[in-house]
N, C-alpha and C positions, 0 to 999 in steps of 0.2 A: 503493499499500500505507499502510494507517497502521499505523504504530511506535507500542508502550508501551515504557517504563520501569520499572525496579525499581530502585532507586538514585540518588543524586544527587553519587555520589564524582567522582574522578577518571576511574576507567574509563567510567564512566558520560557524562563529559564527550568523553573520546577518541572513543567510538564515535557518539557524537551528533552532533559534528562532520563525524565521515564520513557519516553515513547522511545527513544533512540537504542535503548537497550534490549527493547521488544525483538524478538524475530520476524522477517517477513514485513517490516515498518522502513521505511526509510523518508528521513526527513529534506525534502523537497526544495523547499522555499521558505521564505519568511520575507514580510513586510515591516519596515520600521518606519519613522517619521521623517527620515533620511537616509539616503545609498549609503553614507558610512554606519549609520549605527546598526542597518540590516545585512550588511558586509561583515560586521564585526563579530555581530550575532552565529550568524551562519559558519562563519571561524569557528569557530567554539564549539560545535557540533558537527563536524566534519565539512562536507562541500556543499550545502545548500546555497542555491542562487539568492541574492539581495537584489529587494525591490524598495523604491520609496513612493510606490503607488499600486492598492490593492488591483484596480482593473488591469492594468498592467500584467502582473502578476498571475491573475487568473486567465487571462489572453493568452500567456505564453507557457505555463504550465498544463499538465493536466493532472488535476490532483483528485484524490480520491477524498478526502478528508483536510477539514481547516479548524486552528484554533484561532479563537479571537480573545486576546488578553487585551483589552487595553482599557483606560477609565471610563468610568459612568457617562460624561457627556461623548465619547467619542462612537457611541456605538447608530446605528442604524443602515446607516449606505452598507458596511460591509455583508451585516444579516443579510438585507435586500438583495445581492448581487449575487450570494450561495445559492439563497432560494430560488430567484430565476433559472441558475444557471442546474439547478438539482445537487449540488455538493455537502453532504453531511457536514454539520458545525459542529462544534463544543466552543460553549462563549463563558467565559468566567463571570461570575454574581458581580455586584447587580445588573440586572437587564439596562438600565439606563438610570437618569437622573430621577425623572418620573414616569407616568405612564403612558406620554403620547407616542415614543418610538414603540416602547413593546406592544400597544393596542396595533400599531398600524404593520408589525413583524408579525402578530398574530393571525390578523387577517390573511397576510403572505400565506402564512403555514397552511391556511385553512383549504387554501386555493390549490398550491401544490406541496404534497406530503412531502418533508424530507427529515430525515433523521437529526435530533438535537439532543444535543445534552447540556446540562448547565452548571457550573462548580459549586453547587450545595454539597462538598463532599463530607460534611457528618454526617449526611445520611448513609455514607459507606463503611463507618466504623464498627466495628463487634460491639462496642458497648452499647451503641444506639439500637442496632440487631436485639441485645440483650433487653435493654430498656424496654422496648416494644410488647416484648414478649412478656416484662414483668406487670405492666398496665395493662394488659388483655385479663390479668386473674382479680383486678383491685377498681375501683372506682376513684379517681383521680378528683380531689378537691378544689385543689389551687398548685399555680405555678410561679415560683418567683426565681430570678436572676438577672443576669448582665454582662454588660461587656465593658470591662473598664481598662483603661490604657492609657498610652500618650496618644499625642497627635501627632500623625505621618503629617512632616513636614514639607512634603511635597506640593507646590504652588494649585493646583487643581483642587486637593483635599480641602484645603482650607475655605476653598470658597463652594458657598450654598448652589450655586446654580451651575457649577461643573461637577459636585460628588454628590449631594444631595443630602449631605450630610451624614451623622455617623447612625444613627437608625438606618438609611439607606445603605451606607457604605459598608458596616461592619457588622451592628446587631441583625441586622438581615439571616446571618446564619442562626443566630436562636429565634429569632421569627419561622425561618424555615423549617427547624427544628420541632417548634412547639407545634405547628401543622403538621408535619412527619407522624409526629405522635398522638396527637390531640383531636384532630380534624381541622374542621375550617373557622374561621374568624367572623365573629357576628357584627362586633361593632367595636371598636376604639376610644379614647379620649387620654392624649396626651401632652405635657406641657414641657418647656425647655429655657432652658435661660444661658445666662454668660457669665462666667463668675473670673475666670484667669487667664484664658490663652490671648484673648482679643487685647488683652493688655501686655502681653510677652512678644505678640506677633503682627509683622503688620497684614492688611487684607484681610482679616478672620472675618468670614462672616457666617460660619455655623457656627453653632452652640455647641459647648464644650459639657454641657451636664442637661440631662434627659430623662423622663419618667414617660411609662405608658401604660395604661391597663387595656389590656383584652377581656372580653366574654369572648369564649367560643361558642358553639353552636349548641354544645353539649352540654351547657352552663358551667362549665370549668373558669375560673378568672386566673388569669397570667399578670403577673406585674414583673415590667422589663425595664432596666433602667442601665444609663451607658453614663459613661465620661471620655474624655481624652484627656484631663487633667496631670495623670499622674506622670510621674519620671520615668523615661525610657527604660525598658526592660522590666518594669513592674506591671504586672498582668493579673488579671482576673475574669475568666472567661467559665460560665456555667449555668446552669438550671437545676431548682430543687424540685422536686414533685411530692407533693404531699396526699397519700393518698390512703385508703382505707387498711394498706397491711405495712405502712410505715411510710419510710421518706427514702425516694430515690434521689442521688446526686449524680450529674453528669457535669463532669468539666476538665479542663488537658490532660489532666492525670489519668482519666479514668471513669469506671462506675462506681459508684459506692450505696450497696443498700442495707437500710437501716430497717429493722423488724425491733418488736419487743424483747427479742431473745437472741440475738446476733446482727454480726455487720461483715458483711460480704463485700470486698473490693474486688475488681475485675478489669482488668488492663486490655486494651487494643494490640493484637497480634499480629495485623495486617497495616500498611500504611493505606489509610484509606484514598489518598491519591494515585496510588497505583492500582487500587479497585474502579476507582470511577475512570482512568485511563482505558485499563483493561474493558472494562464494559461496553465502552464509547467505541472502542476501536474493533470489537466482537460484533457490534451492531452494523458496522461499516462492513466487516468482511462477509457477514451470514444474513444479515439482515434482520436478524433477531434484536431485537430492541429490551427484551426481559429484563435482562442485567440493570439497564438503564433505571436509576431511582429518582432522574429528574429530566424531565424533558422540559423546551422550551414553555409548552402550555398551562403546564405545573407552576414552575415557575413564576410564572405570568401574575400565579393568585398569591405567592409571596410579594412580590412588587406591589399588588394592591393593598397589600397589608401597610408597608412602609408607607406606599402612597398617601393610604387613610390616616396614618398617624401622622405625616408632617400637616395635611389639613386639619387636621383638630388642632396643632398645637397654632396655627395663623387664625383660625376660628375661635380657639379659646370654647370649644363645642366637641358635644359625642359624634362620630361619626359613625354611620353604617355601612356594612357591608352587605353586598346584592349579589346574586347570581352565584354564588357558590353553591 
């Protein structure tokens, strides 16, 4: 299989390092924001061809699949070109800054069926599979958790118009995990504020603290918070599920199950990014999409929730979600 890449950042490197180790996979081409960046990236992984124009890359290369690893504001044209050409793609989250572009892409996918995968890698963790099995045997009351870390200092992340903010760009992973384990969201109410980062750095238009209440269609209440005021390398990401059998905590270290009689800790045995890549490329090669755990259409529903959170912040009102 001949693979193309759009983007030359950290996630592009992570995916390239994984699929270039696979058999029957060739890294054929990469497109960056400049010819120099693309050429340098290509040289790291063999003899891939470098481009600074997506259309040119797609015209000149016969690609079996393409990875899209670009900032939130840069989505839209690449996906539409791939759909038009019938080329499968794996796109990193989030799908965009808001719903406009994902709406358009979803309509295009309804007209032309193309294999898609979205980079919600938490779904591929062993511990998440164990968590889902645990929750099937009990009644969940509520969930609390958050994404607490530092602010990425790339200019586009600090700008609300180009990143969407922390709920859209980072906490989307936890929102997707909530959907994956508990079903769809019925309504949200959220607030944000600025405490530190706008005084420390120029051109900061994203909030640096925020909290949201999600009411699930099942009746479960979920409280999610996020902040980017912490020092570098200080990070806490996770969810606590409070249910009729006890507490289940999933975080970076793994899964902890607490009952009245015992505490059990589990760790992931397989890199979820590897499993995610294997599932996508298996689908491209065979047409079997059963191992893909997050299609574009499914990820669109996660994007709907993050969009509703931002609308709630702006309106200072509860926002209902429909059509789920």
